C-alpha positions as CSV (number, residue, x, y, z in Angstrom):
1,X,0.0,0.0,0.0
2,X,1.1,3.3,-0.4
3,X,4.3,2.7,-2.8
4,X,3.7,6.8,-4.5
5,X,4.1,8.1,-0.9
6,X,0.5,8.3,-0.3
7,X,-0.2,6.3,2.7
8,X,-3.7,6.1,2.7
9,X,-6.1,6.2,6.3
10,X,-8.6,3.6,5.5
11,X,-12.0,3.5,7.6
12,X,-13.7,0.5,8.1
13,X,-17.4,-0.4,8.2
14,X,-18.5,-3.7,9.8
15,X,-17.3,-6.1,7.3
16,X,-14.0,-4.5,6.1
17,X,-15.9,-1.8,3.2
18,X,-13.4,0.4,2.8
19,X,-14.9,4.1,3.5
20,X,-12.1,6.6,2.9
21,X,-8.8,7.8,2.1
22,X,-6.4,10.9,2.7
23,X,-3.0,11.4,1.6
24,X,-0.3,11.3,4.3
25,X,1.3,14.0,3.5
26,X,-1.6,16.2,4.0
27,X,-2.7,14.8,7.6
28,X,-2.6,18.1,10.1
29,X,-0.8,17.0,13.3
30,X,-4.1,17.0,15.4
31,X,-5.5,14.1,13.5
32,X,-5.0,10.6,14.1
33,X,-4.3,7.7,11.8
34,X,-5.2,4.4,11.4
35,X,-2.7,1.6,10.5
36,X,-2.5,-2.1,10.3
37,X,-2.5,-4.3,13.5
38,X,-5.0,-2.6,15.5
39,X,-2.3,0.5,15.9
40,X,-2.9,4.1,15.4
41,X,-0.9,6.7,16.0
42,X,-2.6,9.5,18.2
43,X,-1.7,13.4,18.3
44,X,-0.1,15.1,21.2
45,X,2.7,17.9,22.5
46,X,5.8,16.4,24.4
47,X,7.6,19.2,26.2
48,X,10.9,18.1,28.1
49,X,10.9,19.6,31.8
50,X,14.3,20.7,33.6
51,X,13.9,22.5,37.1
52,X,16.6,24.2,38.7
53,X,16.9,26.2,41.9
54,X,16.3,29.4,42.3
55,X,19.5,29.5,44.6
56,X,22.3,27.2,44.2
57,X,21.9,26.8,48.3
58,X,19.2,23.8,48.1
59,X,19.7,20.8,49.1
60,X,16.2,19.5,50.3
61,X,14.9,17.2,47.7
62,X,11.7,18.5,45.9
63,X,8.2,17.4,46.2
64,X,7.3,15.8,42.7
65,X,3.7,15.6,43.7
66,X,3.6,19.4,44.6
67,X,5.3,19.8,41.2
68,X,2.6,18.5,39.5
69,X,0.0,20.3,40.9
70,X,1.4,23.7,40.5
71,X,2.0,23.0,36.7
72,X,-1.4,21.4,36.4
73,X,-2.6,24.6,38.0
74,X,-0.7,26.9,36.0
75,X,-1.4,24.8,32.6
76,X,-5.3,25.4,33.5
77,X,-5.4,28.8,34.9
78,X,-2.6,31.1,33.1
79,X,-2.8,29.8,29.3
80,X,-5.1,31.8,26.7
81,X,-6.8,28.4,25.9
82,X,-6.7,26.7,29.8
83,X,-5.0,23.2,29.0
84,X,-6.1,20.3,31.6
85,X,-3.9,17.9,31.8
86,X,-3.9,14.5,33.8
87,X,-1.4,13.7,36.2
88,X,-0.6,10.5,34.3
89,X,0.5,12.9,31.2
90,X,2.9,14.7,33.4
91,X,6.0,12.9,34.8
92,X,8.1,14.3,37.5
93,X,11.5,12.4,38.6
94,X,14.1,14.1,40.9
95,X,17.3,14.0,41.2
96,X,18.0,11.6,44.5
97,X,21.6,12.0,45.6
98,X,22.1,16.0,46.0
99,X,24.8,15.5,47.7
100,X,26.6,14.5,44.1
101,X,25.1,17.2,42.2
102,X,27.1,20.1,41.0
103,X,26.1,23.9,41.3
104,X,24.0,24.0,38.2
105,X,22.7,20.6,37.7
106,X,19.0,20.4,38.2
107,X,17.3,19.2,40.8
108,X,14.6,17.3,38.8
109,X,13.5,16.4,34.9
110,X,10.3,16.0,33.7
111,X,7.7,15.2,30.3
112,X,4.4,16.9,30.0
113,X,2.6,15.0,27.6
114,X,-0.6,17.4,26.2
115,X,-3.3,15.9,24.1
116,X,-6.4,17.1,24.2
117,X,-5.7,19.3,21.1
118,X,-9.5,19.5,19.3
119,X,-9.5,23.2,20.0
120,X,-6.6,23.7,17.0
121,X,-9.2,22.0,14.8
122,X,-11.7,24.8,14.6
123,X,-12.6,25.5,10.7
124,X,-11.6,29.8,10.4
125,X,-14.1,29.8,7.4
126,X,-16.8,27.5,6.0
127,X,-15.6,28.0,2.3
128,X,-12.3,27.2,2.3
129,X,-11.2,23.7,1.0
130,X,-9.7,21.0,2.9
131,X,-6.3,22.2,1.5
132,X,-6.3,25.8,3.0
133,X,-7.5,24.2,6.0
134,X,-5.0,21.2,6.5
135,X,-2.4,24.4,6.0
136,X,-4.0,26.4,8.9
137,X,-4.3,24.1,11.8
138,X,-0.2,23.2,10.8
139,X,0.3,27.1,12.0
140,X,-1.9,26.5,14.9
141,X,-0.2,23.6,16.2
142,X,3.2,25.0,15.7
143,X,2.2,28.3,17.1
144,X,0.4,27.3,19.9
145,X,3.3,24.6,20.5
146,X,5.9,27.7,20.3
147,X,3.3,29.7,22.6
148,X,3.0,27.2,25.5
149,X,7.0,26.8,25.4
150,X,7.7,30.4,25.7
151,X,4.9,31.1,28.4
152,X,6.4,28.1,30.6
153,X,10.0,28.6,29.8
154,X,11.7,30.2,32.8
155,X,8.7,30.7,34.8
156,X,9.6,30.4,38.5
157,X,7.7,27.6,40.8
158,X,7.0,28.1,44.8
159,X,7.2,25.3,46.7
160,X,7.2,25.3,50.7
161,X,9.0,28.3,50.5
162,X,11.1,27.0,47.9
163,X,11.6,28.5,45.0
164,X,12.8,26.9,41.7
165,X,13.2,27.7,37.8
166,X,11.8,25.8,35.1
167,X,13.3,25.0,31.5
168,X,11.0,24.0,28.7
169,X,12.2,22.4,25.7
170,X,10.8,20.8,22.3
171,X,12.5,17.6,22.3
172,X,14.6,16.3,19.2
173,X,12.2,13.4,18.4
174,X,9.4,15.5,17.6
175,X,10.8,18.9,15.8
176,X,10.5,17.6,12.1
177,X,11.5,21.0,10.9
178,X,15.1,20.9,13.1
179,X,15.6,17.2,11.9
180,X,14.9,18.3,8.3
181,X,17.4,20.9,8.8
182,X,19.9,18.1,10.3
183,X,20.1,16.4,7.4
184,X,20.0,18.9,4.6
185,X,23.1,20.3,6.3
186,X,24.3,16.5,6.8
187,X,24.7,15.8,3.4
188,X,25.3,18.8,1.6
189,X,28.7,19.1,4.1
190,X,29.4,15.2,4.9
191,X,29.2,13.7,1.6
192,X,27.7,10.8,2.9
193,X,25.1,10.3,0.6
194,X,22.4,7.1,0.7
195,X,20.5,7.4,-2.7
196,X,21.8,4.8,-5.7
197,X,21.3,7.9,-8.2
198,X,23.6,9.8,-6.8
199,X,21.8,12.5,-5.1
200,X,22.2,12.7,-1.7
201,X,19.0,12.0,0.9
202,X,18.3,10.3,4.0
203,X,15.8,7.0,3.5
204,X,16.0,5.0,6.9
205,X,13.9,5.7,10.2
206,X,14.6,4.4,13.8
207,X,11.9,3.9,15.6
208,X,12.3,3.6,19.6
209,X,10.4,2.8,22.7
210,X,7.6,1.1,21.3
211,X,5.8,-2.4,23.3
212,X,7.4,-5.2,21.9
213,X,4.1,-7.2,21.9
214,X,2.6,-5.0,19.6
215,X,4.9,-6.3,16.8
216,X,5.0,-10.0,17.9
217,X,2.8,-12.5,16.3
218,X,-0.5,-13.0,18.8
219,X,-0.7,-16.1,20.5
220,X,2.6,-17.3,19.4
221,X,5.5,-15.0,20.8
222,X,5.8,-11.7,23.0
223,X,8.7,-11.1,21.1
224,X,9.3,-8.4,18.2
225,X,8.1,-10.5,14.8
226,X,10.0,-9.3,11.2
227,X,6.7,-10.2,9.5
228,X,4.1,-8.0,11.5
229,X,6.6,-5.0,11.6
230,X,7.1,-5.2,7.7
231,X,2.9,-5.4,7.7
232,X,2.7,-2.3,10.2
233,X,5.4,-0.4,8.4
234,X,3.8,-1.1,4.8
235,X,1.6,1.0,5.3
236,X,3.9,4.2,4.5
237,X,5.2,3.3,1.7
238,X,7.7,0.2,-0.2
239,X,10.3,-1.1,2.3
240,X,14.0,-2.1,1.3
241,X,15.4,-3.1,4.5
242,X,14.4,-3.9,8.3
243,X,15.3,-4.6,11.6
244,X,13.4,-5.5,14.8
245,X,15.1,-6.4,17.8
246,X,14.5,-6.1,21.6
247,X,16.2,-2.5,22.9
248,X,16.8,-3.1,26.0
249,X,19.1,-0.5,26.6
250,X,16.1,2.4,26.2
251,X,16.7,5.2,28.7
252,X,19.9,3.4,30.9
253,X,21.8,6.4,30.5
254,X,19.6,8.8,32.2
255,X,17.5,6.1,34.3
256,X,18.9,5.6,37.9
257,X,16.4,2.7,38.1
258,X,17.6,1.3,35.1
259,X,18.3,-2.1,37.3
260,X,14.8,-2.3,37.3
261,X,14.3,-2.6,33.4
262,X,12.1,-5.6,32.7
263,X,13.9,-7.2,29.8
264,X,12.4,-8.0,26.0
265,X,9.2,-5.1,27.2
266,X,10.4,-2.0,23.9
267,X,11.6,-2.7,20.8
268,X,13.9,-0.6,18.1
269,X,12.8,-1.0,14.9
270,X,14.8,0.5,11.7
271,X,13.2,1.1,8.6
272,X,14.7,1.9,5.2
273,X,12.6,2.8,2.5
274,X,12.6,2.7,-1.1
275,X,12.0,6.2,-2.0
276,X,12.4,9.7,0.0
277,X,9.1,10.7,-0.4
278,X,8.2,7.7,1.4
279,X,10.7,8.5,4.0
280,X,10.1,11.8,4.7
281,X,5.8,11.6,5.1
282,X,6.6,8.9,7.0
283,X,9.0,10.7,9.6
284,X,6.6,13.5,9.5
285,X,3.6,11.2,10.8
286,X,5.3,10.1,13.4
287,X,6.5,13.0,15.0
288,X,4.2,14.8,17.7
289,X,2.5,11.5,17.9
290,X,2.1,8.2,20.0
291,X,1.1,5.0,19.1
292,X,-2.1,3.2,21.3
293,X,-3.2,-0.3,20.2
294,X,-6.9,-1.3,19.8
295,X,-8.7,-2.1,23.4
296,X,-5.2,-0.8,25.6
297,X,-5.3,2.2,27.3
298,X,-1.7,2.2,27.2
299,X,0.1,4.9,24.5
300,X,3.9,4.0,23.7
301,X,5.4,8.0,23.3
302,X,8.5,6.7,21.3
303,X,11.1,8.3,20.3
304,X,12.2,8.9,16.5
305,X,14.5,10.0,14.5
306,X,16.4,9.3,11.2
307,X,19.2,7.5,10.6
308,X,23.0,9.3,9.8
309,X,25.2,6.3,10.6
310,X,24.1,4.3,7.2
311,X,23.0,1.3,10.0
312,X,22.2,-1.0,6.4
313,X,25.5,-0.3,5.3
314,X,26.8,-1.5,8.3
315,X,28.2,-5.2,7.1
316,X,27.6,-6.3,10.7
317,X,23.8,-5.4,10.3
318,X,23.7,-7.4,7.1
319,X,24.0,-11.2,8.5
320,X,20.6,-11.2,10.4
321,X,17.4,-13.1,9.1
322,X,16.9,-12.0,5.2
323,X,13.7,-12.1,3.8
324,X,12.6,-10.8,0.4
325,X,10.4,-8.2,-0.2
326,X,7.8,-10.4,-2.2
327,X,7.8,-13.0,0.3
328,X,7.1,-12.0,3.4
329,X,3.6,-11.2,2.8
330,X,2.6,-14.2,2.1
331,X,4.8,-16.1,4.4
332,X,3.8,-18.4,7.2
333,X,4.6,-16.6,10.2
334,X,7.2,-18.2,12.5
335,X,6.4,-20.4,15.7
336,X,9.7,-18.4,17.3
337,X,10.7,-14.4,16.8
338,X,14.2,-14.3,16.9
339,X,15.9,-11.4,19.3
340,X,17.0,-9.7,15.6
341,X,15.6,-10.0,12.9
342,X,16.8,-8.4,9.5
343,X,15.0,-7.9,5.8
344,X,16.9,-7.8,2.9
345,X,15.4,-7.4,-0.7
346,X,18.1,-9.5,-1.9
347,X,17.2,-13.1,-0.5
348,X,14.3,-15.5,0.0
349,X,13.1,-17.4,2.6
350,X,14.6,-20.7,1.6
351,X,18.4,-19.0,2.3
352,X,17.6,-18.9,5.8
353,X,19.2,-21.1,8.4
354,X,17.0,-21.7,11.1
355,X,19.0,-19.8,14.4
356,X,17.9,-20.1,18.4
357,X,18.4,-18.1,20.8
358,X,19.5,-18.5,24.4
359,X,17.6,-16.3,26.6
């Protein structure tokens, strides 16, 4: 589906009849996208929070709950359009060992998710066509996100007589325009193009932090499956290479409680598209959205970026399980999913030796 880059939103009635289609490149950031396997990409604004002491002499740990209540009150009462954020969409984690903290280090880190963006979908003129409305919704989304960052960044919080300064920023994985600028500069000055035609441009997306079981074979394994993952990402365009692996290292660098991370919960997906346009549209849609599974209340707030390291040009990444593009849709699901799976278009399933991995 969507080899031309116009991946489609398919809405179905009972019996599977297709109701409507829409070009992927025109999808506003405030609308959801239904893809395969009962998954949907749902819109949200994500902000990274950093809390510093207003005075360097502060040594008392902060109360995460009171910080959350203070910020929720601010969002509801200090913006031009009040924003109601459930407590579960505001995460605050304090720095535990203040004795090791340096003078300029923060006291706490956090993440804020604003998921109710319906107020940005209001149509300004009834006689505008759909394309004009979509452009204006995108502009309103970007303007409002910029506005909320400006309103929150640098504010002073007074909690139990102690003053703290808040820093707010848009994470890199949610800033599509900055990523686009980064790869344009990279290929302009790095001379490391991917395209066989000689044109230098990226074609590979790296996705981290999605639940492994959502990409697994139902009732067979909880490990991510190459075939299921291929079916899901084929929604966005023709795939040249695909790799899916358990991602136990996610967040270990920043997480003080990394020892408590349960192995195999998340997976890392690397997708190389045949066409730049499919790569471009897919990355743009993945930015500013979370992944949701039908029947589940969980939302996966993943990290997405483009591959600047040439993952599929590295020979070590080309020695894994290989399955051809034509055979992959028709191939039967295997009863056992390897820890790391790879799709390369030059090979067929008959060439694959059976592999087993010890847990």
